[in-house]
All heavy atoms as a GROMACS GRO file, in nm:
protein
  513
    1MET      N    1   2.228   1.150   0.174
    1MET     CA    2   2.190   1.162   0.034
    1MET      C    3   2.138   1.028  -0.019
    1MET      O    4   2.196   0.924   0.006
    1MET     CB    5   2.312   1.205  -0.047
    1MET     CG    6   2.278   1.247  -0.188
    1MET     SD    7   2.421   1.319  -0.269
    1MET     CE    8   2.457   1.190  -0.383
    2LYS      N    9   2.027   1.034  -0.092
    2LYS     CA   10   1.963   0.913  -0.144
    2LYS      C   11   2.035   0.865  -0.271
    2LYS      O   12   2.067   0.945  -0.358
    2LYS     CB   13   1.816   0.945  -0.175
    2LYS     CG   14   1.735   0.829  -0.220
    2LYS     CD   15   1.592   0.876  -0.246
    2LYS     CE   16   1.511   0.766  -0.309
    2LYS     NZ   17   1.544   0.737  -0.447
    3LYS      N   18   2.059   0.735  -0.277
    3LYS     CA   19   2.119   0.678  -0.398
    3LYS      C   20   2.009   0.650  -0.499
    3LYS      O   21   1.900   0.610  -0.463
    3LYS     CB   22   2.190   0.546  -0.364
    3LYS     CG   23   2.313   0.563  -0.279
    3LYS     CD   24   2.378   0.429  -0.258
    3LYS     CE   25   2.491   0.440  -0.159
    3LYS     NZ   26   2.545   0.310  -0.125
    4ASP      N   27   2.038   0.672  -0.627
    4ASP     CA   28   1.943   0.640  -0.732
    4ASP      C   29   1.978   0.503  -0.788
    4ASP      O   30   2.074   0.489  -0.866
    4ASP     CB   31   1.945   0.746  -0.842
    4ASP     CG   32   1.882   0.876  -0.798
    4ASP    OD1   33   1.784   0.870  -0.722
    4ASP    OD2   34   1.930   0.982  -0.839
    5TYR      N   35   1.902   0.403  -0.747
    5TYR     CA   36   1.923   0.267  -0.795
    5TYR      C   37   1.845   0.245  -0.923
    5TYR      O   38   1.737   0.301  -0.942
    5TYR     CB   39   1.876   0.166  -0.690
    5TYR     CG   40   1.960   0.162  -0.564
    5TYR    CD1   41   1.906   0.200  -0.442
    5TYR    CD2   42   2.092   0.117  -0.567
    5TYR    CE1   43   1.982   0.195  -0.326
    5TYR    CE2   44   2.168   0.112  -0.452
    5TYR     CZ   45   2.112   0.150  -0.331
    5TYR     OH   46   2.187   0.145  -0.218
    6VAL      N   47   1.898   0.160  -1.012
    6VAL     CA   48   1.827   0.118  -1.131
    6VAL      C   49   1.784  -0.027  -1.104
    6VAL      O   50   1.867  -0.116  -1.097
    6VAL     CB   51   1.917   0.126  -1.257
    6VAL    CG1   52   1.842   0.075  -1.378
    6VAL    CG2   53   1.963   0.269  -1.278
    7TYR      N   54   1.654  -0.044  -1.085
    7TYR     CA   55   1.600  -0.177  -1.052
    7TYR      C   56   1.572  -0.256  -1.178
    7TYR      O   57   1.512  -0.205  -1.272
    7TYR     CB   58   1.470  -0.161  -0.972
    7TYR     CG   59   1.488  -0.088  -0.840
    7TYR    CD1   60   1.465   0.048  -0.830
    7TYR    CD2   61   1.526  -0.157  -0.727
    7TYR    CE1   62   1.481   0.115  -0.710
    7TYR    CE2   63   1.541  -0.092  -0.606
    7TYR     CZ   64   1.519   0.043  -0.598
    7TYR     OH   65   1.535   0.108  -0.478
    8GLU      N   66   1.617  -0.383  -1.180
    8GLU     CA   67   1.593  -0.471  -1.293
    8GLU      C   68   1.553  -0.609  -1.242
    8GLU      O   69   1.590  -0.648  -1.131
    8GLU     CB   70   1.718  -0.484  -1.380
    8GLU     CG   71   1.758  -0.355  -1.451
    8GLU     CD   72   1.888  -0.367  -1.528
    8GLU    OE1   73   1.977  -0.444  -1.483
    8GLU    OE2   74   1.901  -0.300  -1.630
    9VAL      N   75   1.478  -0.682  -1.324
    9VAL     CA   76   1.435  -0.818  -1.288
    9VAL      C   77   1.559  -0.904  -1.263
    9VAL      O   78   1.655  -0.899  -1.341
    9VAL     CB   79   1.347  -0.879  -1.400
    9VAL    CG1   80   1.317  -1.025  -1.371
    9VAL    CG2   81   1.218  -0.799  -1.413
   10GLY      N   82   1.559  -0.979  -1.155
   10GLY     CA   83   1.672  -1.066  -1.121
   10GLY      C   84   1.765  -1.007  -1.017
   10GLY      O   85   1.843  -1.080  -0.957
   11ASP      N   86   1.758  -0.875  -0.995
   11ASP     CA   87   1.842  -0.812  -0.893
   11ASP      C   88   1.794  -0.850  -0.753
   11ASP      O   89   1.678  -0.889  -0.734
   11ASP     CB   90   1.837  -0.659  -0.906
   11ASP     CG   91   1.901  -0.607  -1.033
   11ASP    OD1   92   1.965  -0.687  -1.104
   11ASP    OD2   93   1.886  -0.488  -1.061
   12VAL      N   94   1.881  -0.840  -0.654
   12VAL     CA   95   1.846  -0.870  -0.515
   12VAL      C   96   1.853  -0.741  -0.434
   12VAL      O   97   1.956  -0.674  -0.430
   12VAL     CB   98   1.940  -0.977  -0.454
   12VAL    CG1   99   1.909  -1.000  -0.308
   12VAL    CG2  100   1.927  -1.107  -0.533
   13VAL      N  101   1.741  -0.707  -0.372
   13VAL     CA  102   1.729  -0.585  -0.292
   13VAL      C  103   1.742  -0.621  -0.145
   13VAL      O  104   1.678  -0.715  -0.097
   13VAL     CB  105   1.592  -0.518  -0.315
   13VAL    CG1  106   1.579  -0.392  -0.233
   13VAL    CG2  107   1.570  -0.488  -0.460
   14THR      N  108   1.826  -0.548  -0.071
   14THR     CA  109   1.834  -0.563   0.074
   14THR      C  110   1.752  -0.450   0.134
   14THR      O  111   1.780  -0.333   0.109
   14THR     CB  112   1.980  -0.555   0.123
   14THR    OG1  113   2.057  -0.653   0.054
   14THR    CG2  114   1.989  -0.581   0.273
   15MET      N  115   1.648  -0.486   0.211
   15MET     CA  116   1.560  -0.387   0.272
   15MET      C  117   1.609  -0.349   0.411
   15MET      O  118   1.693  -0.418   0.470
   15MET     CB  119   1.418  -0.442   0.281
   15MET     CG  120   1.358  -0.476   0.147
   15MET     SD  121   1.341  -0.332   0.042
   15MET     CE  122   1.173  -0.344  -0.004
   16LYS      N  123   1.557  -0.237   0.463
   16LYS     CA  124   1.595  -0.190   0.596
   16LYS      C  125   1.540  -0.280   0.706
   16LYS      O  126   1.608  -0.308   0.803
   16LYS     CB  127   1.547  -0.047   0.617
   16LYS     CG  128   1.622   0.055   0.533
   16LYS     CD  129   1.569   0.194   0.554
   16LYS     CE  130   1.638   0.293   0.462
   16LYS     NZ  131   1.575   0.425   0.465
   17LYS      N  132   1.414  -0.324   0.690
   17LYS     CA  133   1.350  -0.407   0.792
   17LYS      C  134   1.339  -0.552   0.743
   17LYS      O  135   1.313  -0.575   0.625
   17LYS     CB  136   1.209  -0.355   0.822
   17LYS     CG  137   1.210  -0.221   0.892
   17LYS     CD  138   1.068  -0.179   0.925
   17LYS     CE  139   1.068  -0.044   0.993
   17LYS     NZ  140   0.932   0.009   1.011
   18PRO      N  141   1.358  -0.648   0.832
   18PRO     CA  142   1.349  -0.788   0.791
   18PRO      C  143   1.205  -0.837   0.773
   18PRO      O  144   1.113  -0.785   0.835
   18PRO     CB  145   1.417  -0.864   0.905
   18PRO     CG  146   1.398  -0.777   1.024
   18PRO     CD  147   1.399  -0.635   0.972
   19HIS      N  148   1.187  -0.937   0.688
   19HIS     CA  149   1.060  -1.009   0.672
   19HIS      C  150   1.042  -1.091   0.801
   19HIS      O  151   1.141  -1.124   0.866
   19HIS     CB  152   1.074  -1.100   0.549
   19HIS     CG  153   0.949  -1.170   0.510
   19HIS    ND1  154   0.937  -1.307   0.514
   19HIS    CD2  155   0.830  -1.123   0.466
   19HIS    CE1  156   0.816  -1.340   0.473
   19HIS    NE2  157   0.750  -1.231   0.442
   20PRO      N  158   0.920  -1.126   0.839
   20PRO     CA  159   0.901  -1.207   0.961
   20PRO      C  160   0.985  -1.336   0.967
   20PRO      O  161   1.017  -1.384   1.076
   20PRO     CB  162   0.751  -1.240   0.957
   20PRO     CG  163   0.691  -1.122   0.888
   20PRO     CD  164   0.792  -1.082   0.784
   21CYS      N  165   1.026  -1.390   0.850
   21CYS     CA  166   1.110  -1.511   0.851
   21CYS      C  167   1.254  -1.479   0.890
   21CYS      O  168   1.332  -1.569   0.916
   21CYS     CB  169   1.105  -1.581   0.715
   21CYS     SG  170   1.202  -1.499   0.588
   22GLY      N  171   1.290  -1.349   0.891
   22GLY     CA  172   1.425  -1.310   0.932
   22GLY      C  173   1.514  -1.259   0.820
   22GLY      O  174   1.617  -1.198   0.844
   23SER      N  175   1.475  -1.285   0.695
   23SER     CA  176   1.556  -1.243   0.580
   23SER      C  177   1.527  -1.098   0.542
   23SER      O  178   1.414  -1.053   0.547
   23SER     CB  179   1.528  -1.334   0.460
   23SER     OG  180   1.597  -1.288   0.347
   24LYS      N  181   1.632  -1.024   0.502
   24LYS     CA  182   1.616  -0.887   0.455
   24LYS      C  183   1.632  -0.879   0.304
   24LYS      O  184   1.621  -0.773   0.246
   24LYS     CB  185   1.720  -0.795   0.520
   24LYS     CG  186   1.697  -0.768   0.666
   24LYS     CD  187   1.796  -0.666   0.716
   24LYS     CE  188   1.772  -0.631   0.861
   24LYS     NZ  189   1.859  -0.524   0.908
   25GLU      N  190   1.661  -0.992   0.239
   25GLU     CA  191   1.688  -0.992   0.095
   25GLU      C  192   1.568  -1.039   0.015
   25GLU      O  193   1.501  -1.136   0.049
   25GLU     CB  194   1.808  -1.082   0.065
   25GLU     CG  195   1.937  -1.027   0.124
   25GLU     CD  196   2.061  -1.091   0.064
   25GLU    OE1  197   2.054  -1.207   0.022
   25GLU    OE2  198   2.164  -1.022   0.059
   26TRP      N  199   1.541  -0.965  -0.093
   26TRP     CA  200   1.428  -0.992  -0.182
   26TRP      C  201   1.477  -0.993  -0.325
   26TRP      O  202   1.553  -0.906  -0.366
   26TRP     CB  203   1.322  -0.884  -0.167
   26TRP     CG  204   1.260  -0.877  -0.031
   26TRP    CD1  205   1.311  -0.814   0.079
   26TRP    CD2  206   1.138  -0.934   0.011
   26TRP    NE1  207   1.226  -0.830   0.185
   26TRP    CE2  208   1.118  -0.902   0.146
   26TRP    CE3  209   1.039  -1.009  -0.055
   26TRP    CZ2  210   1.006  -0.942   0.217
   26TRP    CZ3  211   0.928  -1.049   0.016
   26TRP    CH2  212   0.912  -1.017   0.151
   27GLU      N  213   1.429  -1.090  -0.405
   27GLU     CA  214   1.462  -1.095  -0.547
   27GLU      C  215   1.350  -1.025  -0.624
   27GLU      O  216   1.232  -1.044  -0.595
   27GLU     CB  217   1.472  -1.241  -0.593
   27GLU     CG  218   1.507  -1.255  -0.739
   27GLU     CD  219   1.513  -1.400  -0.786
   27GLU    OE1  220   1.508  -1.491  -0.702
   27GLU    OE2  221   1.521  -1.419  -0.908
   28ILE      N  222   1.387  -0.942  -0.721
   28ILE     CA  223   1.289  -0.870  -0.802
   28ILE      C  224   1.240  -0.961  -0.914
   28ILE      O  225   1.319  -1.010  -0.994
   28ILE     CB  226   1.349  -0.740  -0.861
   28ILE    CG1  227   1.395  -0.647  -0.749
   28ILE    CG2  228   1.248  -0.671  -0.952
   28ILE    CD1  229   1.469  -0.523  -0.797
   29LEU      N  230   1.108  -0.982  -0.920
   29LEU     CA  231   1.048  -1.064  -1.024
   29LEU      C  232   0.976  -0.980  -1.130
   29LEU      O  233   0.957  -1.024  -1.242
   29LEU     CB  234   0.947  -1.163  -0.964
   29LEU     CG  235   1.001  -1.259  -0.857
   29LEU    CD1  236   0.889  -1.345  -0.804
   29LEU    CD2  237   1.112  -1.345  -0.913
   30ARG      N  238   0.931  -0.859  -1.091
   30ARG     CA  239   0.860  -0.770  -1.184
   30ARG      C  240   0.890  -0.626  -1.145
   30ARG      O  241   0.897  -0.594  -1.028
   30ARG     CB  242   0.710  -0.795  -1.172
   30ARG     CG  243   0.624  -0.708  -1.261
   30ARG     CD  244   0.476  -0.739  -1.237
   30ARG     NE  245   0.390  -0.652  -1.314
   30ARG     CZ  246   0.350  -0.532  -1.273
   30ARG    NH1  247   0.389  -0.484  -1.157
   30ARG    NH2  248   0.270  -0.459  -1.348
   31VAL      N  249   0.910  -0.540  -1.246
   31VAL     CA  250   0.938  -0.399  -1.222
   31VAL      C  251   0.834  -0.315  -1.295
   31VAL      O  252   0.795  -0.347  -1.405
   31VAL     CB  253   1.080  -0.362  -1.275
   31VAL    CG1  254   1.108  -0.216  -1.256
   31VAL    CG2  255   1.186  -0.446  -1.205
   32GLY      N  256   0.790  -0.209  -1.230
   32GLY     CA  257   0.692  -0.117  -1.290
   32GLY      C  258   0.649  -0.019  -1.183
   32GLY      O  259   0.727   0.016  -1.095
   33ALA      N  260   0.522   0.022  -1.188
   33ALA     CA  261   0.467   0.108  -1.082
   33ALA      C  262   0.465   0.029  -0.952
   33ALA      O  263   0.484   0.082  -0.844
   33ALA     CB  264   0.327   0.155  -1.119
   34ASP      N  265   0.439  -0.104  -0.966
   34ASP     CA  266   0.447  -0.197  -0.853
   34ASP      C  267   0.562  -0.292  -0.880
   34ASP      O  268   0.595  -0.318  -0.995
   34ASP     CB  269   0.320  -0.281  -0.840
   34ASP     CG  270   0.197  -0.196  -0.812
   34ASP    OD1  271   0.208  -0.103  -0.732
   34ASP    OD2  272   0.092  -0.225  -0.872
   35PHE      N  273   0.620  -0.344  -0.773
   35PHE     CA  274   0.724  -0.447  -0.786
   35PHE      C  275   0.667  -0.578  -0.734
   35PHE      O  276   0.589  -0.578  -0.639
   35PHE     CB  277   0.846  -0.413  -0.698
   35PHE     CG  278   0.938  -0.308  -0.755
   35PHE    CD1  279   0.892  -0.204  -0.831
   35PHE    CD2  280   1.073  -0.316  -0.730
   35PHE    CE1  281   0.978  -0.107  -0.882
   35PHE    CE2  282   1.160  -0.220  -0.780
   35PHE     CZ  283   1.112  -0.117  -0.856
   36ARG      N  284   0.705  -0.691  -0.795
   36ARG     CA  285   0.678  -0.821  -0.735
   36ARG      C  286   0.811  -0.867  -0.679
   36ARG      O  287   0.910  -0.874  -0.752
   36ARG     CB  288   0.624  -0.922  -0.836
   36ARG     CG  289   0.603  -1.060  -0.771
   36ARG     CD  290   0.532  -1.160  -0.857
   36ARG     NE  291   0.393  -1.132  -0.880
   36ARG     CZ  292   0.295  -1.155  -0.791
   36ARG    NH1  293   0.322  -1.203  -0.673
   36ARG    NH2  294   0.171  -1.129  -0.822
   37LEU      N  295   0.813  -0.892  -0.549
   37LEU     CA  296   0.936  -0.935  -0.482
   37LEU      C  297   0.917  -1.074  -0.423
   37LEU      O  298   0.808  -1.109  -0.379
   37LEU     CB  299   0.971  -0.838  -0.369
   37LEU     CG  300   0.993  -0.691  -0.407
   37LEU    CD1  301   1.020  -0.608  -0.282
   37LEU    CD2  302   1.107  -0.676  -0.506
   38LYS      N  303   1.026  -1.152  -0.423
   38LYS     CA  304   1.025  -1.286  -0.364
   38LYS      C  305   1.128  -1.289  -0.253
   38LYS      O  306   1.245  -1.257  -0.275
   38LYS     CB  307   1.059  -1.389  -0.472
   38LYS     CG  308   1.059  -1.532  -0.422
   38LYS     CD  309   1.073  -1.627  -0.540
   38LYS     CE  310   1.163  -1.741  -0.506
   38LYS     NZ  311   1.194  -1.824  -0.621
   39CYS      N  312   1.084  -1.326  -0.134
   39CYS     CA  313   1.173  -1.334  -0.017
   39CYS      C  314   1.277  -1.444  -0.041
   39CYS      O  315   1.242  -1.555  -0.078
   39CYS     CB  316   1.092  -1.363   0.108
   39CYS     SG  317   1.194  -1.378   0.256
   40LYS      N  318   1.405  -1.410  -0.019
   40LYS     CA  319   1.513  -1.507  -0.039
   40LYS      C  320   1.518  -1.609   0.075
   40LYS      O  321   1.580  -1.714   0.062
   40LYS     CB  322   1.648  -1.436  -0.048
   40LYS     CG  323   1.661  -1.342  -0.168
   40LYS     CD  324   1.670  -1.414  -0.299
   40LYS     CE  325   1.812  -1.456  -0.327
   40LYS     NZ  326   1.827  -1.525  -0.455
   41GLY      N  327   1.451  -1.577   0.188
   41GLY     CA  328   1.451  -1.669   0.301
   41GLY      C  329   1.347  -1.779   0.288
   41GLY      O  330   1.378  -1.897   0.290
   42CYS      N  331   1.218  -1.738   0.269
   42CYS     CA  332   1.109  -1.836   0.272
   42CYS      C  333   1.038  -1.852   0.138
   42CYS      O  334   0.954  -1.940   0.125
   42CYS     CB  335   1.007  -1.798   0.380
   42CYS     SG  336   0.925  -1.640   0.351
   43GLY      N  337   1.069  -1.767   0.039
   43GLY     CA  338   1.007  -1.780  -0.092
   43GLY      C  339   0.873  -1.710  -0.108
   43GLY      O  340   0.811  -1.716  -0.213
   44HIS      N  341   0.826  -1.641  -0.003
   44HIS     CA  342   0.698  -1.569  -0.008
   44HIS      C  343   0.707  -1.456  -0.110
   44HIS      O  344   0.808  -1.388  -0.119
   44HIS     CB  345   0.667  -1.512   0.132
   44HIS     CG  346   0.535  -1.443   0.139
   44HIS    ND1  347   0.417  -1.513   0.145
   44HIS    CD2  348   0.502  -1.312   0.143
   44HIS    CE1  349   0.317  -1.426   0.152
   44HIS    NE2  350   0.367  -1.304   0.149
   45GLN      N  351   0.599  -1.438  -0.190
   45GLN     CA  352   0.598  -1.332  -0.291
   45GLN      C  353   0.499  -1.223  -0.252
   45GLN      O  354   0.392  -1.252  -0.200
   45GLN     CB  355   0.559  -1.390  -0.428
   45GLN     CG  356   0.665  -1.480  -0.485
   45GLN     CD  357   0.634  -1.522  -0.628
   45GLN    OE1  358   0.551  -1.462  -0.694
   45GLN    NE2  359   0.702  -1.625  -0.674
   46ILE      N  360   0.539  -1.098  -0.277
   46ILE     CA  361   0.452  -0.985  -0.248
   46ILE      C  362   0.452  -0.888  -0.365
   46ILE      O  363   0.546  -0.885  -0.444
   46ILE     CB  364   0.497  -0.908  -0.121
   46ILE    CG1  365   0.640  -0.855  -0.134
   46ILE    CG2  366   0.481  -0.993   0.004
   46ILE    CD1  367   0.680  -0.755  -0.028
   47MET      N  368   0.343  -0.810  -0.376
   47MET     CA  369   0.338  -0.697  -0.468
   47MET      C  370   0.350  -0.574  -0.380
   47MET      O  371   0.281  -0.564  -0.278
   47MET     CB  372   0.205  -0.692  -0.544
   47MET     CG  373   0.191  -0.798  -0.652
   47MET     SD  374   0.300  -0.775  -0.793
   47MET     CE  375   0.216  -0.644  -0.879
   48ILE      N  376   0.438  -0.481  -0.416
   48ILE     CA  377   0.461  -0.363  -0.332
   48ILE      C  378   0.484  -0.242  -0.424
   48ILE      O  379   0.542  -0.256  -0.531
   48ILE     CB  380   0.581  -0.388  -0.236
   48ILE    CG1  381   0.602  -0.273  -0.141
   48ILE    CG2  382   0.706  -0.421  -0.312
   48ILE    CD1  383   0.702  -0.301  -0.031
   49ALA      N  384   0.436  -0.126  -0.380
   49ALA     CA  385   0.450  -0.004  -0.460
   49ALA      C  386   0.597   0.034  -0.476
   49ALA      O  387   0.678   0.018  -0.385
   49ALA     CB  388   0.374   0.110  -0.394
   50ARG      N  389   0.632   0.085  -0.593
   50ARG     CA  390   0.769   0.128  -0.623
   50ARG      C  391   0.820   0.227  -0.518
   50ARG      O  392   0.934   0.220  -0.473
   50ARG     CB  393   0.774   0.193  -0.762
   50ARG     CG  394   0.910   0.253  -0.796
   50ARG     CD  395   0.910   0.320  -0.931
   50ARG     NE  396   0.925   0.226  -1.039
   50ARG     CZ  397   1.043   0.190  -1.090
   50ARG    NH1  398   1.155   0.238  -1.041
   50ARG    NH2  399   1.050   0.105  -1.190
   51LYS      N  400   0.732   0.320  -0.477
   51LYS     CA  401   0.769   0.423  -0.380
   51LYS      C  402   0.820   0.360  -0.249
   51LYS      O  403   0.919   0.405  -0.192
   51LYS     CB  404   0.646   0.510  -0.353
   51LYS     CG  405   0.674   0.642  -0.291
   51LYS     CD  406   0.545   0.723  -0.286
   51LYS     CE  407   0.574   0.869  -0.262
   51LYS     NZ  408   0.451   0.948  -0.261
   52LEU      N  409   0.752   0.255  -0.202
   52LEU     CA  410   0.792   0.187  -0.078
   52LEU      C  411   0.926   0.114  -0.095
   52LEU      O  412   1.009   0.116  -0.004
   52LEU     CB  413   0.684   0.089  -0.033
   52LEU     CG  414   0.559   0.150   0.029
   52LEU    CD1  415   0.453   0.045   0.051
   52LEU    CD2  416   0.593   0.219   0.160
   53VAL      N  417   0.945   0.052  -0.210
   53VAL     CA  418   1.071  -0.018  -0.235
   53VAL      C  419   1.186   0.082  -0.236
   53VAL      O  420   1.289   0.061  -0.172
   53VAL     CB  421   1.067  -0.096  -0.368
   53VAL    CG1  422   1.204  -0.156  -0.401
   53VAL    CG2  423   0.963  -0.206  -0.362
   54GLU      N  424   1.167   0.195  -0.307
   54GLU     CA  425   1.274   0.296  -0.315
   54GLU      C  426   1.305   0.354  -0.179
   54GLU      O  427   1.421   0.378  -0.146
   54GLU     CB  428   1.232   0.407  -0.412
   54GLU     CG  429   1.232   0.361  -0.557
   54GLU     CD  430   1.177   0.465  -0.653
   54GLU    OE1  431   1.117   0.565  -0.609
   54GLU    OE2  432   1.192   0.444  -0.775
   55LYS      N  433   1.203   0.373  -0.096
   55LYS     CA  434   1.220   0.431   0.037
   55LYS      C  435   1.294   0.336   0.132
   55LYS      O  436   1.376   0.380   0.213
   55LYS     CB  437   1.083   0.466   0.094
   55LYS     CG  438   1.088   0.540   0.227
   55LYS     CD  439   0.947   0.572   0.273
   55LYS     CE  440   0.928   0.513   0.410
   55LYS     NZ  441   0.794   0.521   0.460
   56ASN      N  442   1.264   0.206   0.120
   56ASN     CA  443   1.318   0.109   0.216
   56ASN      C  444   1.439   0.030   0.168
   56ASN      O  445   1.487  -0.059   0.238
   56ASN     CB  446   1.206   0.012   0.257
   56ASN     CG  447   1.098   0.082   0.336
   56ASN    OD1  448   1.128   0.150   0.434
   56ASN    ND2  449   0.974   0.068   0.294
   57THR      N  450   1.492   0.061   0.049
   57THR     CA  451   1.609  -0.009  -0.002
   57THR      C  452   1.735   0.035   0.074
   57THR      O  453   1.760   0.152   0.090
   57THR     CB  454   1.629   0.020  -0.152
   57THR    OG1  455   1.517  -0.030  -0.223
   57THR    CG2  456   1.755  -0.047  -0.204
   58LYS      N  457   1.810  -0.064   0.121
   58LYS     CA  458   1.936  -0.038   0.190
   58LYS      C  459   2.052  -0.065   0.094
   58LYS      O  460   2.152   0.005   0.096
   58LYS     CB  461   1.944  -0.131   0.311
   58LYS     CG  462   2.052  -0.098   0.412
   58LYS     CD  463   2.028  -0.180   0.536
   58LYS     CE  464   2.150  -0.189   0.623
   58LYS     NZ  465   2.126  -0.282   0.735
   59ASP      N  466   2.037  -0.168   0.010
   59ASP     CA  467   2.143  -0.206  -0.084
   59ASP      C  468   2.080  -0.278  -0.203
   59ASP      O  469   1.971  -0.333  -0.192
   59ASP     CB  470   2.243  -0.298  -0.014
   59ASP     CG  471   2.366  -0.324  -0.100
   59ASP    OD1  472   2.407  -0.233  -0.174
   59ASP    OD2  473   2.421  -0.435  -0.093
   60LEU      N  474   2.147  -0.276  -0.317
   60LEU     CA  475   2.100  -0.344  -0.437
   60LEU      C  476   2.215  -0.421  -0.498
   60LEU      O  477   2.320  -0.364  -0.528
   60LEU     CB  478   2.045  -0.242  -0.538
   60LEU     CG  479   1.988  -0.298  -0.667
   60LEU    CD1  480   1.860  -0.376  -0.640
   60LEU    CD2  481   1.961  -0.187  -0.766
   61LYS      N  482   2.197  -0.553  -0.513
   61LYS     CA  483   2.299  -0.637  -0.578
   61LYS      C  484   2.249  -0.672  -0.716
   61LYS      O  485   2.140  -0.727  -0.730
   61LYS     CB  486   2.320  -0.766  -0.498
   61LYS     CG  487   2.385  -0.744  -0.363
   61LYS     CD  488   2.418  -0.879  -0.300
   61LYS     CE  489   2.432  -0.864  -0.150
   61LYS     NZ  490   2.334  -0.939  -0.075
   62LYS      N  491   2.326  -0.635  -0.818
   62LYS     CA  492   2.287  -0.665  -0.955
   62LYS      C  493   2.305  -0.813  -0.984
   62LYS      O  494   2.391  -0.880  -0.925
   62LYS     CB  495   2.375  -0.584  -1.054
   62LYS     CG  496   2.369  -0.433  -1.036
   62LYS     CD  497   2.228  -0.378  -1.038
   62LYS     CE  498   2.188  -0.334  -1.176
   62LYS     NZ  499   2.049  -0.284  -1.180
   63LYS      N  500   2.219  -0.865  -1.075
   63LYS     CA  501   2.232  -1.006  -1.112
   63LYS      C  502   2.364  -1.029  -1.185
   63LYS      O  503   2.415  -0.938  -1.249
   63LYS     CB  504   2.112  -1.052  -1.194
   63LYS     CG  505   2.099  -0.986  -1.329
   63LYS     CD  506   1.982  -1.044  -1.406
   63LYS     CE  507   1.967  -0.970  -1.538
   63LYS     NZ  508   1.858  -0.876  -1.540
   64ALA      N  509   2.415  -1.149  -1.173
   64ALA     CA  510   2.547  -1.179  -1.232
   64ALA      C  511   2.547  -1.174  -1.383
   64ALA      O  512   2.452  -1.204  -1.446
   64ALA     CB  513   2.593  -1.318  -1.187
   0.00000   0.00000   0.00000
């Protein structure tokens, strides 16, 4: 069963597959139809469709 996560700026998403640098954790910088994510390992930023983020999310840590 799929979990319904509520994504917010500042949250950290753990993805199923790692980034080439080895990190699976991404910080959310922008939320909308597209997400802007920043790799917690190397700092690389990407724009990615919401659908892909929802499909590949393994865990979501809310900001403190």
